[in-house]
C-alpha positions, 0 to 999 in steps of 0.5 A: 500500499502506498505511504500516501494512501491510508486505507483498510482492506475489505472483503472482495478485493476492495479498500476503504480510505481511512484518511482523505486522499487528495479530493477523495474523502475518508470512507470511500470504497474502491477496488484500486485499479480494476486489473483482472487477476489474469493480467496482474503478472504483466500489468501489475497488482491493482494495489501497487504504488503505480496503480493505487493512486490513479485507480482511486482517483479514477474510481472516485471520478466514476462514482461522482459522475460529474466529469465526462467518462472520456476525460476521467479515462484520459486522466487515468492514463496520464496519472499512470504515466506520471506514476512511471508506468510504461507506454504499452502497459498504461495504454492497455489499461486505458483501452481496458477502461474505455472498453469496459468502463461504460457499464460502471460509469453509467450504473454509478450515475443512475445510482446517485447517491451511492452508499452515502453515510455521513462521516462528518457533520458537513460531509457525506462521502460516496462509496463506489459500487464498482 
């Protein structure tokens, strides 16, 4: 787990943030980078440092449903580059979210508000169901 991300592992290969991470609130639940287990050997583990932060930001963007999917997917690819992932791997992941992400993005937009429960007096963080 990245030293900048403080989270607890949950059942089903998900994590819950126990501290806010950038714009993502405490309590947000996600699966990191949604890399199928078959591809872990080649692309990397979804919770390694190079995948975790971009995966959290991407999942949160999908959960919010406020930014167009294409923008979120391109931001994910750019974040992977910033984390040092090579051209082939980051573009394979980008095309994966472009091809398979529509269903999750649309489902999250229809399901607003998600599993929303107040953690602070003024806040109600979202949890992804993807």
